[in-house]
Legacy VTK file of the C-alpha trace (Angstrom):
# vtk DataFile Version 3.0
C-alpha trace
ASCII
DATASET POLYDATA
POINTS 253 float
0.000 0.000 0.000
1.359 3.425 -0.915
1.551 5.871 1.956
-0.158 9.211 1.499
2.196 12.101 0.721
2.974 14.500 3.528
0.787 17.595 3.329
2.316 20.916 2.353
2.579 23.042 5.490
2.313 26.791 5.954
4.498 29.101 8.016
2.853 32.463 8.589
4.826 35.669 8.882
2.903 37.449 11.638
3.339 41.104 12.522
1.818 40.825 16.005
0.512 38.418 18.616
-2.990 39.065 17.252
-1.896 37.953 13.778
-0.024 34.966 15.197
-3.116 33.684 17.027
-5.183 34.109 13.852
-2.575 32.114 11.919
-2.686 29.375 14.531
-6.486 29.277 14.341
-6.230 28.906 10.567
-3.963 25.864 10.721
-0.433 27.257 10.361
2.276 24.950 11.728
4.739 27.712 12.578
4.886 31.453 13.132
7.659 33.766 12.065
7.050 36.658 14.442
8.238 40.072 13.349
7.272 43.729 13.230
7.309 46.352 10.467
6.364 44.108 7.564
6.218 47.115 5.264
9.980 47.435 5.770
10.649 43.750 5.178
10.297 42.835 8.845
12.329 43.619 11.950
12.745 41.989 15.357
9.545 42.196 17.416
9.390 43.694 20.893
9.989 41.715 24.063
6.294 42.007 24.890
5.240 40.568 21.529
7.611 37.620 21.977
6.500 36.840 25.540
2.786 37.104 24.769
3.138 35.096 21.561
4.804 32.296 23.498
1.995 32.408 26.052
-0.797 32.164 23.473
0.711 29.809 20.891
0.935 26.038 21.007
2.435 25.827 17.509
6.088 26.563 16.806
7.284 30.120 17.345
10.271 31.446 15.410
11.405 35.047 15.839
12.990 37.243 13.190
16.407 38.538 14.246
16.833 41.691 12.171
17.687 44.891 14.034
16.759 47.327 11.267
15.437 47.709 7.737
17.736 47.931 4.738
20.655 45.741 3.770
22.102 42.765 5.636
25.580 44.169 6.261
25.760 44.715 9.993
28.124 46.601 12.284
29.711 45.007 15.340
27.214 46.839 17.551
24.270 45.570 15.489
25.708 42.066 15.761
25.718 42.417 19.553
22.065 43.477 19.386
21.255 40.353 17.367
22.965 38.113 19.922
21.077 39.835 22.737
17.796 39.274 20.893
18.600 35.582 20.466
19.250 35.342 24.214
15.795 36.847 24.758
14.277 34.186 22.489
16.098 31.431 24.371
14.866 32.733 27.728
11.317 33.135 26.382
11.139 29.505 25.286
10.875 30.158 21.555
11.290 27.245 19.168
13.655 28.979 16.772
15.080 32.117 15.246
15.327 33.499 11.720
18.687 35.017 10.775
20.815 36.191 7.867
23.948 38.299 7.409
25.966 39.217 4.334
29.410 40.643 3.681
29.909 43.748 1.567
30.807 41.612 -1.476
27.436 39.837 -1.380
28.698 36.581 0.099
27.234 35.043 3.249
28.903 36.231 6.462
29.669 32.642 7.365
31.682 33.345 10.504
29.135 35.526 12.257
26.104 33.576 10.989
27.696 30.375 12.301
28.106 32.011 15.705
24.391 32.851 15.795
23.401 29.359 14.656
25.551 27.697 17.319
24.229 30.038 19.971
20.636 29.102 19.118
21.163 25.399 18.554
23.027 24.775 21.788
19.785 25.692 23.553
17.657 23.566 21.244
16.353 26.311 18.973
16.002 25.715 15.252
17.336 28.214 12.713
15.890 29.491 9.438
18.050 31.550 7.079
15.905 34.412 5.797
15.753 36.313 2.520
19.200 37.811 2.879
19.746 34.669 0.790
17.912 36.391 -2.075
20.331 39.313 -1.928
23.546 37.268 -2.031
25.954 37.113 -4.955
25.710 33.358 -5.666
22.764 31.406 -4.299
24.226 27.997 -5.058
27.444 28.728 -3.162
25.346 30.225 -0.364
23.161 27.101 -0.262
26.136 24.886 0.592
27.432 27.343 3.182
24.055 27.587 4.905
23.693 23.806 4.967
27.151 23.535 6.531
26.160 26.030 9.231
23.291 23.805 10.322
20.274 25.871 9.270
17.183 23.713 8.907
15.577 25.783 6.176
16.053 28.687 3.797
13.293 31.200 3.118
13.617 32.353 -0.476
11.847 33.917 -3.427
14.481 32.498 -5.754
16.282 35.833 -5.893
13.275 37.589 -7.425
10.691 39.985 -6.019
8.102 37.203 -5.661
8.335 33.445 -5.323
6.293 32.986 -8.490
8.874 34.977 -10.454
11.661 32.920 -8.886
9.908 29.551 -9.195
12.460 28.028 -11.587
15.352 28.908 -9.279
13.405 27.599 -6.279
12.882 24.312 -8.101
16.623 24.051 -8.803
17.488 24.902 -5.194
15.175 22.165 -3.918
16.890 19.697 -6.257
20.366 20.850 -5.154
19.472 20.761 -1.477
18.285 17.157 -1.892
16.708 17.077 1.550
19.777 18.404 3.387
17.815 21.544 4.262
14.289 22.654 3.453
13.779 25.279 0.758
10.713 27.292 1.757
9.262 29.631 -0.903
8.031 32.984 0.327
6.999 36.427 -0.975
3.718 37.093 -2.714
2.242 33.658 -2.003
-1.558 33.637 -1.917
-4.422 31.182 -2.145
-4.641 31.918 -5.873
-1.049 30.990 -6.809
0.208 28.577 -4.162
-1.055 25.425 -5.906
0.826 26.244 -9.106
3.956 27.119 -7.136
3.907 23.896 -5.132
3.265 21.738 -8.175
6.051 23.388 -10.157
8.719 23.538 -7.446
7.966 20.494 -5.309
8.098 22.611 -2.136
6.918 20.887 1.040
6.411 24.051 3.061
5.498 27.609 2.085
5.566 31.019 3.751
2.946 33.778 3.623
1.651 36.636 5.750
-1.932 35.788 4.716
-2.926 39.257 5.777
-5.822 41.560 5.128
-6.311 45.277 5.669
-8.976 46.250 8.180
-10.342 49.527 9.485
-9.384 50.350 13.058
-11.856 51.237 15.773
-11.241 54.986 16.022
-14.367 57.132 15.746
-12.581 60.462 15.809
-10.093 60.904 12.961
-7.680 63.776 12.411
-7.415 63.985 8.629
-4.897 66.862 8.694
-1.823 64.926 9.779
0.425 62.079 8.693
2.324 60.241 11.407
4.953 58.857 9.024
6.334 59.217 5.520
4.219 56.271 4.413
1.164 56.799 2.241
-0.703 54.151 4.220
-3.963 55.067 5.936
-3.189 55.881 9.583
-6.484 54.316 10.653
-6.159 50.979 8.867
-4.395 47.880 10.162
-2.752 44.894 8.471
-3.534 41.613 10.239
-3.309 37.929 9.390
-6.639 36.385 8.383
-7.358 32.883 9.674
-9.652 32.370 6.685
-6.825 33.222 4.270
-4.510 30.862 6.161
-7.033 28.051 5.713
-7.486 28.912 2.035
-3.742 28.865 1.339
-3.297 25.504 3.097
-6.239 23.995 1.232
-5.008 25.288 -2.131
-1.452 24.106 -1.487
-2.762 20.592 -0.925
-5.275 20.532 -3.764
LINES 1 254
253 0 1 2 3 4 5 6 7 8 9 10 11 12 13 14 15 16 17 18 19 20 21 22 23 24 25 26 27 28 29 30 31 32 33 34 35 36 37 38 39 40 41 42 43 44 45 46 47 48 49 50 51 52 53 54 55 56 57 58 59 60 61 62 63 64 65 66 67 68 69 70 71 72 73 74 75 76 77 78 79 80 81 82 83 84 85 86 87 88 89 90 91 92 93 94 95 96 97 98 99 100 101 102 103 104 105 106 107 108 109 110 111 112 113 114 115 116 117 118 119 120 121 122 123 124 125 126 127 128 129 130 131 132 133 134 135 136 137 138 139 140 141 142 143 144 145 146 147 148 149 150 151 152 153 154 155 156 157 158 159 160 161 162 163 164 165 166 167 168 169 170 171 172 173 174 175 176 177 178 179 180 181 182 183 184 185 186 187 188 189 190 191 192 193 194 195 196 197 198 199 200 201 202 203 204 205 206 207 208 209 210 211 212 213 214 215 216 217 218 219 220 221 222 223 224 225 226 227 228 229 230 231 232 233 234 235 236 237 238 239 240 241 242 243 244 245 246 247 248 249 250 251 252
């Protein structure tokens, strides 16, 4: 008798505890907790981490990224990243999400390895994030990241969206040959995930599954902007449990 294939699983990139709980309710197997998704994601606050751990029974991974922008970090920023990993260890998180590059576009193997060892010695898993998409040679980087001991790589195949990078993702999955998981992410929705999974052979995918909702404010000051963003000050981006369910269902169709 042939065994049934393992279902494709979904990791949800959640920008708050509220979004993380919605992702859990929708059937996500893992949360990547972060803040500032509009800037590509940064490390969430201590309060978000602690409360997420309290309310989640699924796996909780935390993004370790001290600022927006590139992935070339100063010594001081590196110390911040190590301090944030210590917070995740103390909070009982299941893993962290890291990535550092050198100025020439190669992986910063030495400092990334230090972060991986720091996490793994306390039993935390490690995902290498989309700094991978910004590196000079993804196939060289793949071998380096495997050697470090990362359990997965989040990637769009070096393109803006995973659908655009699907061919590269397929090749990376073939090259990895089970030594690490290649997890497609960026622009994945319920309308394209089935095609992506069928084309690439991915076993897990990554999405924010979010929607934009109107906040609860009755009074609104329409004469001020609180940031340089053109976003509506009174709208919120949150993960939708219904979208999480739809993505999982489509991925396994």
